[in-house]
Biopython code that builds the backbone (N, CA, C, O; Angstrom):
import numpy as np
from Bio.PDB.StructureBuilder import StructureBuilder

atoms = [
    (1, "UNK", "N", (0.815, -1.194, 0.000)),
    (1, "UNK", "CA", (0.000, 0.000, 0.000)),
    (1, "UNK", "C", (0.862, 1.263, 0.000)),
    (1, "UNK", "O", (0.529, 2.260, -0.640)),
    (2, "UNK", "N", (1.974, 1.197, 0.731)),
    (2, "UNK", "CA", (2.863, 2.342, 0.796)),
    (2, "UNK", "C", (3.485, 2.622, -0.571)),
    (2, "UNK", "O", (3.662, 3.777, -0.957)),
    (3, "UNK", "N", (3.816, 1.543, -1.303)),
    (3, "UNK", "CA", (4.396, 1.698, -2.638)),
    (3, "UNK", "C", (3.392, 2.355, -3.588)),
    (3, "UNK", "O", (3.765, 3.189, -4.413)),
    (4, "UNK", "N", (2.126, 1.978, -3.466)),
    (4, "UNK", "CA", (1.085, 2.565, -4.310)),
    (4, "UNK", "C", (0.951, 4.062, -4.049)),
    (4, "UNK", "O", (0.739, 4.840, -4.979)),
    (5, "UNK", "N", (1.073, 4.464, -2.788)),
    (5, "UNK", "CA", (1.021, 5.891, -2.456)),
    (5, "UNK", "C", (2.179, 6.645, -3.091)),
    (5, "UNK", "O", (2.008, 7.770, -3.560)),
    (6, "UNK", "N", (3.356, 6.029, -3.108)),
    (6, "UNK", "CA", (4.525, 6.668, -3.720)),
    (6, "UNK", "C", (4.328, 6.847, -5.220)),
    (6, "UNK", "O", (4.664, 7.889, -5.782)),
    (7, "UNK", "N", (3.781, 5.819, -5.859)),
    (7, "UNK", "CA", (3.528, 5.892, -7.302)),
    (7, "UNK", "C", (2.486, 6.969, -7.604)),
    (7, "UNK", "O", (2.666, 7.766, -8.525)),
    (8, "UNK", "N", (1.409, 6.993, -6.838)),
    (8, "UNK", "CA", (0.348, 7.978, -7.070)),
    (8, "UNK", "C", (0.866, 9.391, -6.827)),
    (8, "UNK", "O", (0.514, 10.314, -7.561)),
    (9, "UNK", "N", (1.697, 9.566, -5.807)),
    (9, "UNK", "CA", (2.272, 10.889, -5.535)),
    (9, "UNK", "C", (3.154, 11.336, -6.703)),
    (9, "UNK", "O", (3.063, 12.477, -7.156)),
    (10, "UNK", "N", (4.001, 10.438, -7.181)),
    (10, "UNK", "CA", (4.891, 10.773, -8.294)),
    (10, "UNK", "C", (4.105, 11.034, -9.567)),
    (10, "UNK", "O", (4.434, 11.952, -10.319)),
    (11, "UNK", "N", (3.067, 10.236, -9.822)),
    (11, "UNK", "CA", (2.229, 10.473, -11.005)),
    (11, "UNK", "C", (1.484, 11.797, -10.886)),
    (11, "UNK", "O", (1.335, 12.518, -11.872)),
    (12, "UNK", "N", (1.020, 12.116, -9.692)),
    (12, "UNK", "CA", (0.337, 13.391, -9.482)),
    (12, "UNK", "C", (1.245, 14.572, -9.747)),
    (12, "UNK", "O", (0.845, 15.534, -10.403)),
    (13, "UNK", "N", (2.471, 14.504, -9.240)),
    (13, "UNK", "CA", (3.428, 15.582, -9.490)),
    (13, "UNK", "C", (3.787, 15.642, -10.970)),
    (13, "UNK", "O", (3.944, 16.730, -11.525)),
    (14, "UNK", "N", (3.915, 14.491, -11.608)),
    (14, "UNK", "CA", (4.220, 14.458, -13.039)),
    (14, "UNK", "C", (3.111, 15.112, -13.852)),
    (14, "UNK", "O", (3.381, 15.940, -14.722)),
    (15, "UNK", "N", (1.859, 14.744, -13.570)),
    (15, "UNK", "CA", (0.755, 15.324, -14.324)),
    (15, "UNK", "C", (0.555, 16.802, -13.993)),
    (15, "UNK", "O", (0.132, 17.570, -14.857)),
    (16, "UNK", "N", (0.849, 17.215, -12.760)),
    (16, "UNK", "CA", (0.767, 18.632, -12.410)),
    (16, "UNK", "C", (1.825, 19.423, -13.165)),
    (16, "UNK", "O", (1.545, 20.508, -13.676)),
    (17, "UNK", "N", (3.037, 18.886, -13.239)),
    (17, "UNK", "CA", (4.097, 19.529, -14.019)),
    (17, "UNK", "C", (3.714, 19.585, -15.490)),
    (17, "UNK", "O", (3.965, 20.579, -16.171)),
    (18, "UNK", "N", (3.115, 18.526, -15.965)),
    (18, "UNK", "CA", (2.669, 18.480, -17.354)),
    (18, "UNK", "C", (1.596, 19.525, -17.628)),
    (18, "UNK", "O", (1.627, 20.188, -18.665)),
    (19, "UNK", "N", (0.654, 19.675, -16.713)),
    (19, "UNK", "CA", (-0.395, 20.678, -16.893)),
    (19, "UNK", "C", (0.158, 22.102, -16.869)),
    (19, "UNK", "O", (-0.258, 22.949, -17.659)),
    (20, "UNK", "N", (1.095, 22.358, -15.959)),
    (20, "UNK", "CA", (1.718, 23.686, -15.917)),
    (20, "UNK", "C", (2.478, 23.950, -17.209)),
    (20, "UNK", "O", (2.413, 25.048, -17.762)),
    (21, "UNK", "N", (3.201, 22.939, -17.688)),
    (21, "UNK", "CA", (3.914, 23.081, -18.956)),
    (21, "UNK", "C", (2.981, 23.300, -20.129)),
    (21, "UNK", "O", (3.274, 24.097, -21.020)),
    (22, "UNK", "N", (1.851, 22.592, -20.132)),
    (22, "UNK", "CA", (0.882, 22.785, -21.213)),
    (22, "UNK", "C", (0.257, 24.175, -21.163)),
    (22, "UNK", "O", (-0.073, 24.749, -22.201)),
    (23, "UNK", "N", (0.096, 24.710, -19.965)),
    (23, "UNK", "CA", (-0.386, 26.090, -19.831)),
    (23, "UNK", "C", (0.628, 27.060, -20.421)),
    (23, "UNK", "O", (0.259, 28.015, -21.105)),
    (24, "UNK", "N", (1.898, 26.815, -20.156)),
    (24, "UNK", "CA", (2.951, 27.660, -20.734)),
    (24, "UNK", "C", (2.955, 27.554, -22.252)),
    (24, "UNK", "O", (3.102, 28.560, -22.946)),
    (25, "UNK", "N", (2.793, 26.335, -22.770)),
    (25, "UNK", "CA", (2.749, 26.145, -24.225)),
    (25, "UNK", "C", (1.551, 26.879, -24.818)),
    (25, "UNK", "O", (1.668, 27.507, -25.870)),
    (26, "UNK", "N", (0.405, 26.805, -24.156)),
    (26, "UNK", "CA", (-0.796, 27.466, -24.653)),
    (26, "UNK", "C", (-0.608, 28.972, -24.703)),
    (26, "UNK", "O", (-0.962, 29.616, -25.690)),
    (27, "UNK", "N", (-0.055, 29.527, -23.645)),
    (27, "UNK", "CA", (0.182, 30.971, -23.625)),
    (27, "UNK", "C", (1.190, 31.351, -24.699)),
    (27, "UNK", "O", (1.022, 32.357, -25.388)),
    (28, "UNK", "N", (2.232, 30.548, -24.838)),
    (28, "UNK", "CA", (3.246, 30.846, -25.849)),
    (28, "UNK", "C", (2.689, 30.718, -27.264)),
    (28, "UNK", "O", (3.114, 31.446, -28.162)),
    (29, "UNK", "N", (1.751, 29.809, -27.472)),
    (29, "UNK", "CA", (1.196, 29.625, -28.817)),
    (29, "UNK", "C", (0.366, 30.829, -29.249)),
    (29, "UNK", "O", (0.219, 31.071, -30.447)),
    (30, "UNK", "N", (-0.180, 31.588, -28.300)),
    (30, "UNK", "CA", (-0.906, 32.809, -28.657)),
    (30, "UNK", "C", (0.052, 33.916, -29.067)),
    (30, "UNK", "O", (-0.301, 34.789, -29.860)),
    (31, "UNK", "N", (1.256, 33.879, -28.530)),
    (31, "UNK", "CA", (2.237, 34.911, -28.849)),
    (31, "UNK", "C", (2.873, 34.638, -30.207)),
    (31, "UNK", "O", (2.897, 35.508, -31.078)),
    (32, "UNK", "N", (3.378, 33.443, -30.374)),
    (32, "UNK", "CA", (4.023, 33.100, -31.650)),
    (32, "UNK", "C", (4.102, 31.590, -31.789)),
    (32, "UNK", "O", (3.954, 30.851, -30.816)),
    (33, "UNK", "N", (4.333, 31.154, -32.993)),
    (33, "UNK", "CA", (4.558, 29.744, -33.265)),
    (33, "UNK", "C", (5.867, 29.619, -34.021)),
    (33, "UNK", "O", (6.297, 30.542, -34.713)),
    (34, "UNK", "N", (6.475, 28.491, -33.879)),
    (34, "UNK", "CA", (7.733, 28.274, -34.566)),
    (34, "UNK", "C", (8.445, 27.085, -33.991)),
    (34, "UNK", "O", (7.836, 26.168, -33.441)),
    (35, "UNK", "N", (9.746, 27.119, -34.129)),
    (35, "UNK", "CA", (10.573, 26.011, -33.692)),
    (35, "UNK", "C", (10.545, 25.851, -32.171)),
    (35, "UNK", "O", (10.540, 24.729, -31.665)),
    (36, "UNK", "N", (10.526, 26.953, -31.455)),
    (36, "UNK", "CA", (10.505, 26.883, -29.991)),
    (36, "UNK", "C", (9.232, 26.196, -29.514)),
    (36, "UNK", "O", (9.266, 25.407, -28.571)),
    (37, "UNK", "N", (8.122, 26.491, -30.155)),
    (37, "UNK", "CA", (6.845, 25.871, -29.801)),
    (37, "UNK", "C", (6.908, 24.356, -29.998)),
    (37, "UNK", "O", (6.428, 23.604, -29.149)),
    (38, "UNK", "N", (7.484, 23.908, -31.090)),
    (38, "UNK", "CA", (7.596, 22.468, -31.361)),
    (38, "UNK", "C", (8.528, 21.784, -30.374)),
    (38, "UNK", "O", (8.269, 20.660, -29.944)),
    (39, "UNK", "N", (9.607, 22.460, -30.017)),
    (39, "UNK", "CA", (10.540, 21.893, -29.047)),
    (39, "UNK", "C", (9.894, 21.785, -27.676)),
    (39, "UNK", "O", (10.070, 20.779, -26.989)),
    (40, "UNK", "N", (9.145, 22.809, -27.265)),
    (40, "UNK", "CA", (8.468, 22.782, -25.968)),
    (40, "UNK", "C", (7.424, 21.673, -25.899)),
    (40, "UNK", "O", (7.232, 21.070, -24.843)),
    (41, "UNK", "N", (6.750, 21.398, -27.014)),
    (41, "UNK", "CA", (5.762, 20.317, -27.033)),
    (41, "UNK", "C", (6.393, 18.964, -26.742)),
    (41, "UNK", "O", (5.747, 18.083, -26.175)),
    (42, "UNK", "N", (7.625, 18.800, -27.119)),
    (42, "UNK", "CA", (8.321, 17.541, -26.877)),
    (42, "UNK", "C", (9.026, 17.559, -25.524)),
    (42, "UNK", "O", (9.047, 16.549, -24.821)),
    (43, "UNK", "N", (9.599, 18.693, -25.160)),
    (43, "UNK", "CA", (10.444, 18.785, -23.982)),
    (43, "UNK", "C", (9.664, 18.772, -22.662)),
    (43, "UNK", "O", (10.137, 18.192, -21.685)),
    (44, "UNK", "N", (8.505, 19.385, -22.611)),
    (44, "UNK", "CA", (7.760, 19.490, -21.351)),
    (44, "UNK", "C", (7.314, 18.129, -20.821)),
    (44, "UNK", "O", (7.503, 17.877, -19.631)),
    (45, "UNK", "N", (6.738, 17.236, -21.623)),
    (45, "UNK", "CA", (6.411, 15.907, -21.068)),
    (45, "UNK", "C", (7.643, 15.128, -20.617)),
    (45, "UNK", "O", (7.581, 14.387, -19.636)),
    (46, "UNK", "N", (8.749, 15.289, -21.317)),
    (46, "UNK", "CA", (9.970, 14.598, -20.927)),
    (46, "UNK", "C", (10.467, 15.130, -19.585)),
    (46, "UNK", "O", (10.891, 14.351, -18.732)),
    (47, "UNK", "N", (10.420, 16.448, -19.389)),
    (47, "UNK", "CA", (10.818, 17.023, -18.107)),
    (47, "UNK", "C", (9.879, 16.596, -16.982)),
    (47, "UNK", "O", (10.321, 16.367, -15.856)),
    (48, "UNK", "N", (8.602, 16.489, -17.279)),
    (48, "UNK", "CA", (7.633, 16.043, -16.269)),
    (48, "UNK", "C", (7.923, 14.606, -15.847)),
    (48, "UNK", "O", (7.876, 14.288, -14.659)),
    (49, "UNK", "N", (8.219, 13.745, -16.803)),
    (49, "UNK", "CA", (8.570, 12.360, -16.493)),
    (49, "UNK", "C", (9.866, 12.302, -15.693)),
    (49, "UNK", "O", (9.986, 11.506, -14.762)),
    (50, "UNK", "N", (10.829, 13.134, -16.048)),
    (50, "UNK", "CA", (12.091, 13.157, -15.330)),
    (50, "UNK", "C", (11.879, 13.546, -13.865)),
    (50, "UNK", "O", (12.465, 12.936, -12.971)),
    (51, "UNK", "N", (11.056, 14.545, -13.622)),
    (51, "UNK", "CA", (10.779, 14.976, -12.251)),
    (51, "UNK", "C", (10.073, 13.863, -11.474)),
    (51, "UNK", "O", (10.445, 13.571, -10.337)),
    (52, "UNK", "N", (9.069, 13.247, -12.075)),
    (52, "UNK", "CA", (8.356, 12.160, -11.403)),
    (52, "UNK", "C", (9.235, 10.965, -11.124)),
    (52, "UNK", "O", (9.123, 10.348, -10.065)),
    (53, "UNK", "N", (10.107, 10.627, -12.052)),
    (53, "UNK", "CA", (10.968, 9.459, -11.843)),
    (53, "UNK", "C", (12.069, 9.745, -10.830)),
    (53, "UNK", "O", (12.515, 8.827, -10.141)),
    (54, "UNK", "N", (12.518, 10.987, -10.722)),
    (54, "UNK", "CA", (13.471, 11.338, -9.666)),
    (54, "UNK", "C", (12.813, 11.170, -8.304)),
    (54, "UNK", "O", (13.446, 10.691, -7.363)),
    (55, "UNK", "N", (11.554, 11.559, -8.193)),
    (55, "UNK", "CA", (10.815, 11.383, -6.938)),
    (55, "UNK", "C", (10.676, 9.898, -6.612)),
    (55, "UNK", "O", (10.855, 9.492, -5.464)),
    (56, "UNK", "N", (10.358, 9.092, -7.619)),
    (56, "UNK", "CA", (10.272, 7.644, -7.404)),
    (56, "UNK", "C", (11.620, 7.097, -6.951)),
    (56, "UNK", "O", (11.680, 6.258, -6.051)),
    (57, "UNK", "N", (12.690, 7.560, -7.562)),
    (57, "UNK", "CA", (14.021, 7.098, -7.181)),
    (57, "UNK", "C", (14.383, 7.463, -5.755)),
    (57, "UNK", "O", (14.990, 6.664, -5.042)),
    (58, "UNK", "N", (14.013, 8.674, -5.332)),
    (58, "UNK", "CA", (14.297, 9.083, -3.954)),
    (58, "UNK", "C", (13.526, 8.234, -2.948)),
    (58, "UNK", "O", (13.998, 8.014, -1.832)),
    (59, "UNK", "N", (12.348, 7.759, -3.331)),
    (59, "UNK", "CA", (11.532, 6.949, -2.432)),
    (59, "UNK", "C", (11.852, 5.460, -2.513)),
    (59, "UNK", "O", (11.291, 4.674, -1.750)),
    (60, "UNK", "N", (12.729, 5.061, -3.407)),
    (60, "UNK", "CA", (13.078, 3.647, -3.574)),
    (60, "UNK", "C", (14.319, 3.314, -2.771)),
    (60, "UNK", "O", (15.131, 4.181, -2.446)),
    (61, "UNK", "N", (14.440, 2.050, -2.465)),
    (61, "UNK", "CA", (15.612, 1.597, -1.723)),
    (61, "UNK", "C", (16.700, 1.044, -2.640)),
    (61, "UNK", "O", (17.890, 1.187, -2.360)),
    (62, "UNK", "N", (16.282, 0.412, -3.738)),
    (62, "UNK", "CA", (17.243, -0.182, -4.667)),
    (62, "UNK", "C", (16.578, -0.336, -6.028)),
    (62, "UNK", "O", (15.390, -0.056, -6.192)),
    (63, "UNK", "N", (17.362, -0.787, -7.000)),
    (63, "UNK", "CA", (16.882, -1.060, -8.365)),
    (63, "UNK", "C", (16.211, 0.160, -9.002)),
    (63, "UNK", "O", (15.043, 0.108, -9.387)),
    (64, "UNK", "N", (16.955, 1.242, -9.107)),
    (64, "UNK", "CA", (16.427, 2.458, -9.714)),
    (64, "UNK", "C", (15.999, 2.249, -11.150)),
    (64, "UNK", "O", (15.016, 2.836, -11.604)),
    (65, "UNK", "N", (16.730, 1.419, -11.864)),
    (65, "UNK", "CA", (16.390, 1.154, -13.256)),
    (65, "UNK", "C", (14.998, 0.547, -13.371)),
    (65, "UNK", "O", (14.190, 0.988, -14.188)),
    (66, "UNK", "N", (14.719, -0.466, -12.552)),
    (66, "UNK", "CA", (13.424, -1.136, -12.635)),
    (66, "UNK", "C", (12.289, -0.257, -12.114)),
    (66, "UNK", "O", (11.176, -0.298, -12.638)),
    (67, "UNK", "N", (12.571, 0.534, -11.086)),
    (67, "UNK", "CA", (11.546, 1.451, -10.574)),
    (67, "UNK", "C", (11.190, 2.487, -11.632)),
    (67, "UNK", "O", (10.019, 2.820, -11.818)),
    (68, "UNK", "N", (12.198, 2.989, -12.315)),
    (68, "UNK", "CA", (11.955, 3.950, -13.391)),
    (68, "UNK", "C", (11.200, 3.331, -14.554)),
    (68, "UNK", "O", (10.317, 3.963, -15.135)),
    (69, "UNK", "N", (11.543, 2.095, -14.896)),
    (69, "UNK", "CA", (10.837, 1.405, -15.974)),
    (69, "UNK", "C", (9.373, 1.168, -15.608)),
    (69, "UNK", "O", (8.482, 1.347, -16.438)),
    (70, "UNK", "N", (9.133, 0.765, -14.356)),
    (70, "UNK", "CA", (7.743, 0.569, -13.923)),
    (70, "UNK", "C", (6.969, 1.877, -13.979)),
    (70, "UNK", "O", (5.827, 1.912, -14.438)),
    (71, "UNK", "N", (7.597, 2.957, -13.507)),
    (71, "UNK", "CA", (6.939, 4.263, -13.526)),
    (71, "UNK", "C", (6.660, 4.709, -14.958)),
    (71, "UNK", "O", (5.579, 5.217, -15.254)),
    (72, "UNK", "N", (7.632, 4.520, -15.843)),
    (72, "UNK", "CA", (7.448, 4.892, -17.245)),
    (72, "UNK", "C", (6.358, 4.074, -17.920)),
    (72, "UNK", "O", (5.577, 4.606, -18.708)),
    (73, "UNK", "N", (6.302, 2.789, -17.615)),
    (73, "UNK", "CA", (5.269, 1.928, -18.204)),
    (73, "UNK", "C", (3.888, 2.338, -17.715)),
    (73, "UNK", "O", (2.935, 2.364, -18.493)),
    (74, "UNK", "N", (3.775, 2.659, -16.432)),
    (74, "UNK", "CA", (2.476, 3.103, -15.900)),
    (74, "UNK", "C", (2.053, 4.400, -16.581)),
    (74, "UNK", "O", (0.893, 4.549, -16.965)),
    (75, "UNK", "N", (2.987, 5.339, -16.732)),
    (75, "UNK", "CA", (2.679, 6.609, -17.402)),
    (75, "UNK", "C", (2.261, 6.372, -18.844)),
    (75, "UNK", "O", (1.280, 6.950, -19.311)),
    (76, "UNK", "N", (2.997, 5.530, -19.548)),
    (76, "UNK", "CA", (2.678, 5.245, -20.953)),
    (76, "UNK", "C", (1.319, 4.569, -21.080)),
    (76, "UNK", "O", (0.558, 4.880, -21.996)),
    (77, "UNK", "N", (1.004, 3.651, -20.174)),
    (77, "UNK", "CA", (-0.311, 3.002, -20.213)),
    (77, "UNK", "C", (-1.441, 4.012, -20.009)),
    (77, "UNK", "O", (-2.467, 3.941, -20.684)),
    (78, "UNK", "N", (-1.255, 4.937, -19.091)),
    (78, "UNK", "CA", (-2.282, 5.968, -18.867)),
    (78, "UNK", "C", (-2.443, 6.841, -20.099)),
    (78, "UNK", "O", (-3.567, 7.107, -20.524)),
    (79, "UNK", "N", (-1.340, 7.289, -20.677)),
    (79, "UNK", "CA", (-1.403, 8.152, -21.870)),
    (79, "UNK", "C", (-1.991, 7.396, -23.059)),
    (79, "UNK", "O", (-2.790, 7.955, -23.810)),
    (80, "UNK", "N", (-1.605, 6.135, -23.239)),
    (80, "UNK", "CA", (-2.142, 5.332, -24.340)),
    (80, "UNK", "C", (-3.641, 5.104, -24.163)),
    (80, "UNK", "O", (-4.403, 5.182, -25.126)),
    (81, "UNK", "N", (-4.051, 4.828, -22.953)),
    (81, "UNK", "CA", (-5.478, 4.647, -22.682)),
    (81, "UNK", "C", (-6.262, 5.923, -22.989)),
    (81, "UNK", "O", (-7.338, 5.864, -23.583)),
    (82, "UNK", "N", (-5.728, 7.066, -22.587)),
    (82, "UNK", "CA", (-6.398, 8.336, -22.900)),
    (82, "UNK", "C", (-6.445, 8.582, -24.408)),
    (82, "UNK", "O", (-7.449, 9.066, -24.929)),
    (83, "UNK", "N", (-5.362, 8.250, -25.105)),
    (83, "UNK", "CA", (-5.354, 8.399, -26.565)),
    (83, "UNK", "C", (-6.408, 7.522, -27.226)),
    (83, "UNK", "O", (-7.093, 7.958, -28.152)),
    (84, "UNK", "N", (-6.538, 6.295, -26.755)),
    (84, "UNK", "CA", (-7.529, 5.390, -27.340)),
    (84, "UNK", "C", (-8.952, 5.822, -27.006)),
    (84, "UNK", "O", (-9.854, 5.679, -27.831)),
    (85, "UNK", "N", (-9.156, 6.349, -25.800)),
    (85, "UNK", "CA", (-10.488, 6.824, -25.426)),
    (85, "UNK", "C", (-10.908, 7.994, -26.317)),
    (85, "UNK", "O", (-12.061, 8.072, -26.742)),
    (86, "UNK", "N", (-9.971, 8.899, -26.598)),
    (86, "UNK", "CA", (-10.286, 10.067, -27.412)),
    (86, "UNK", "C", (-10.169, 9.807, -28.909)),
    (86, "UNK", "O", (-10.286, 10.733, -29.710)),
    (87, "UNK", "N", (-9.940, 8.568, -29.286)),
    (87, "UNK", "CA", (-9.996, 8.182, -30.693)),
    (87, "UNK", "C", (-8.732, 8.418, -31.486)),
    (87, "UNK", "O", (-8.774, 8.416, -32.716)),
    (88, "UNK", "N", (-7.619, 8.622, -30.827)),
    (88, "UNK", "CA", (-6.356, 8.797, -31.545)),
    (88, "UNK", "C", (-5.702, 7.444, -31.777)),
    (88, "UNK", "O", (-5.716, 6.581, -30.899)),
    (89, "UNK", "N", (-5.141, 7.264, -32.940)),
    (89, "UNK", "CA", (-4.439, 6.028, -33.260)),
    (89, "UNK", "C", (-2.983, 6.128, -32.830)),
    (89, "UNK", "O", (-2.439, 7.223, -32.690)),
    (90, "UNK", "N", (-2.368, 4.986, -32.626)),
    (90, "UNK", "CA", (-0.968, 4.953, -32.238)),
    (90, "UNK", "C", (-0.124, 4.769, -33.495)),
    (90, "UNK", "O", (-0.360, 3.856, -34.286)),
    (91, "UNK", "N", (0.868, 5.653, -33.670)),
    (91, "UNK", "CA", (1.749, 5.615, -34.833)),
    (91, "UNK", "C", (3.159, 5.260, -34.385)),
    (91, "UNK", "O", (3.448, 5.247, -33.188)),
    (92, "UNK", "N", (4.021, 4.977, -35.323)),
    (92, "UNK", "CA", (5.404, 4.617, -35.023)),
    (92, "UNK", "C", (6.121, 5.769, -34.334)),
    (92, "UNK", "O", (6.997, 5.541, -33.500)),
    (93, "UNK", "N", (5.762, 6.995, -34.670)),
    (93, "UNK", "CA", (6.359, 8.177, -34.045)),
    (93, "UNK", "C", (6.069, 8.196, -32.538)),
    (93, "UNK", "O", (6.937, 8.553, -31.741)),
    (94, "UNK", "N", (4.858, 7.814, -32.157)),
    (94, "UNK", "CA", (4.503, 7.766, -30.742)),
    (94, "UNK", "C", (5.227, 6.635, -30.026)),
    (94, "UNK", "O", (5.604, 6.782, -28.863)),
    (95, "UNK", "N", (5.425, 5.518, -30.696)),
    (95, "UNK", "CA", (6.133, 4.397, -30.086)),
    (95, "UNK", "C", (7.581, 4.793, -29.791)),
    (95, "UNK", "O", (8.117, 4.450, -28.737)),
    (96, "UNK", "N", (8.204, 5.503, -30.707)),
    (96, "UNK", "CA", (9.567, 5.991, -30.479)),
    (96, "UNK", "C", (9.584, 6.971, -29.308)),
    (96, "UNK", "O", (10.495, 6.939, -28.482)),
    (97, "UNK", "N", (8.580, 7.840, -29.239)),
    (97, "UNK", "CA", (8.468, 8.794, -28.139)),
    (97, "UNK", "C", (8.279, 8.063, -26.812)),
    (97, "UNK", "O", (8.844, 8.467, -25.796)),
    (98, "UNK", "N", (7.495, 7.002, -26.817)),
    (98, "UNK", "CA", (7.290, 6.214, -25.603)),
    (98, "UNK", "C", (8.579, 5.526, -25.161)),
    (98, "UNK", "O", (8.835, 5.408, -23.963)),
    (99, "UNK", "N", (9.385, 5.076, -26.106)),
    (99, "UNK", "CA", (10.675, 4.484, -25.766)),
    (99, "UNK", "C", (11.603, 5.523, -25.138)),
    (99, "UNK", "O", (12.351, 5.216, -24.209)),
    (100, "UNK", "N", (11.551, 6.744, -25.647)),
    (100, "UNK", "CA", (12.336, 7.833, -25.056)),
    (100, "UNK", "C", (11.855, 8.108, -23.634)),
    (100, "UNK", "O", (12.666, 8.350, -22.741)),
    (101, "UNK", "N", (10.543, 8.071, -23.421)),
    (101, "UNK", "CA", (9.990, 8.272, -22.082)),
    (101, "UNK", "C", (10.468, 7.175, -21.133)),
    (101, "UNK", "O", (10.816, 7.461, -19.987)),
    (102, "UNK", "N", (10.488, 5.930, -21.594)),
    (102, "UNK", "CA", (11.001, 4.832, -20.758)),
    (102, "UNK", "C", (12.462, 5.049, -20.394)),
    (102, "UNK", "O", (12.865, 4.826, -19.252)),
    (103, "UNK", "N", (13.244, 5.481, -21.358)),
    (103, "UNK", "CA", (14.652, 5.734, -21.113)),
    (103, "UNK", "C", (14.835, 6.861, -20.094)),
    (103, "UNK", "O", (15.625, 6.733, -19.159)),
    (104, "UNK", "N", (14.108, 7.955, -20.276)),
    (104, "UNK", "CA", (14.215, 9.107, -19.371)),
    (104, "UNK", "C", (13.740, 8.740, -17.972)),
    (104, "UNK", "O", (14.342, 9.166, -16.986)),
    (105, "UNK", "N", (12.669, 7.954, -17.868)),
    (105, "UNK", "CA", (12.171, 7.592, -16.540)),
    (105, "UNK", "C", (13.159, 6.689, -15.800)),
    (105, "UNK", "O", (13.303, 6.807, -14.583)),
    (106, "UNK", "N", (13.837, 5.797, -16.510)),
    (106, "UNK", "CA", (14.818, 4.949, -15.842)),
    (106, "UNK", "C", (16.042, 5.758, -15.429)),
    (106, "UNK", "O", (16.585, 5.541, -14.346)),
    (107, "UNK", "N", (16.481, 6.682, -16.270)),
    (107, "UNK", "CA", (17.612, 7.547, -15.917)),
    (107, "UNK", "C", (17.243, 8.432, -14.725)),
    (107, "UNK", "O", (18.047, 8.596, -13.808)),
    (108, "UNK", "N", (16.052, 8.996, -14.730)),
    (108, "UNK", "CA", (15.616, 9.856, -13.628)),
    (108, "UNK", "C", (15.524, 9.113, -12.315)),
    (108, "UNK", "O", (15.884, 9.651, -11.268)),
    (109, "UNK", "N", (15.049, 7.893, -12.360)),
    (109, "UNK", "CA", (14.955, 7.103, -11.137)),
    (109, "UNK", "C", (16.338, 6.758, -10.595)),
    (109, "UNK", "O", (16.547, 6.762, -9.381)),
    (110, "UNK", "N", (17.278, 6.461, -11.479)),
    (110, "UNK", "CA", (18.645, 6.201, -11.031)),
    (110, "UNK", "C", (19.269, 7.465, -10.436)),
    (110, "UNK", "O", (20.009, 7.389, -9.455)),
    (111, "UNK", "N", (18.972, 8.620, -11.025)),
    (111, "UNK", "CA", (19.452, 9.883, -10.453)),
    (111, "UNK", "C", (18.843, 10.126, -9.080)),
    (111, "UNK", "O", (19.521, 10.611, -8.174)),
    (112, "UNK", "N", (17.570, 9.794, -8.922)),
    (112, "UNK", "CA", (16.907, 9.968, -7.635)),
    (112, "UNK", "C", (17.512, 9.106, -6.549)),
    (112, "UNK", "O", (17.677, 9.563, -5.418)),
    (113, "UNK", "N", (17.844, 7.869, -6.870)),
    (113, "UNK", "CA", (18.484, 6.992, -5.890)),
    (113, "UNK", "C", (19.869, 7.528, -5.535)),
    (113, "UNK", "O", (20.267, 7.489, -4.371)),
    (114, "UNK", "N", (20.600, 8.024, -6.520)),
    (114, "UNK", "CA", (21.926, 8.572, -6.245)),
    (114, "UNK", "C", (21.843, 9.833, -5.387)),
    (114, "UNK", "O", (22.705, 10.048, -4.534)),
    (115, "UNK", "N", (20.837, 10.660, -5.591)),
    (115, "UNK", "CA", (20.667, 11.851, -4.748)),
    (115, "UNK", "C", (20.363, 11.452, -3.313)),
    (115, "UNK", "O", (20.832, 12.090, -2.370)),
    (116, "UNK", "N", (19.570, 10.387, -3.152)),
    (116, "UNK", "CA", (19.251, 9.912, -1.805)),
    (116, "UNK", "C", (20.497, 9.383, -1.122)),
    (116, "UNK", "O", (20.702, 9.632, 0.066)),
    (117, "UNK", "N", (21.323, 8.667, -1.844)),
    (117, "UNK", "CA", (22.546, 8.116, -1.267)),
    (117, "UNK", "C", (23.510, 9.241, -0.887)),
    (117, "UNK", "O", (24.180, 9.162, 0.142)),
    (118, "UNK", "N", (23.581, 10.298, -1.725)),
    (118, "UNK", "CA", (24.475, 11.410, -1.433)),
    (118, "UNK", "C", (24.084, 12.152, -0.156)),
    (118, "UNK", "O", (24.952, 12.664, 0.550)),
    (119, "UNK", "N", (22.783, 12.214, 0.146)),
    (119, "UNK", "CA", (22.312, 12.918, 1.335)),
    (119, "UNK", "C", (22.652, 12.172, 2.620)),
    (119, "UNK", "O", (22.859, 12.799, 3.659)),
    (120, "UNK", "N", (22.712, 10.841, 2.566)),
    (120, "UNK", "CA", (22.972, 10.041, 3.775)),
    (120, "UNK", "C", (24.397, 10.096, 4.192)),
    (120, "UNK", "O", (24.773, 9.477, 5.188)),
]
sb = StructureBuilder()
sb.init_structure("model")
sb.init_model(0)
sb.init_chain("A")
sb.init_seg("    ")
for serial, (resi, resn, name, xyz) in enumerate(atoms, 1):
    if name == "N":
        sb.init_residue(resn, " ", resi, " ")
    sb.init_atom(name, np.array(xyz, "f"), 0.0, 1.0, " ", f" {name:<3s}", serial, name[0])
structure = sb.get_structure()
């Protein structure tokens, strides 16, 4: 039960970061569009996953790689489910993006465990 609370807390912070980032993207899209807008669309979800996986890593005792992979898979399942509910199809571009998310979440979780070890 305690592990589930940690996952829900990290997912909540991840989605909150994502919503704040999407608000920034929305405001920026009214000002101008261009390369920066496209980069922000890709970068903000990756940063949100990184923050959430660092939190998961700080709350884990060992196996940062696997904790990050589990967190990334849970996030991807939620996003895929939302995409299917809203009628969006999954393309190869999204699969590559999901693989990047898995990689970032595992790296973030390993960073979180290392930060915890450095504090002790």
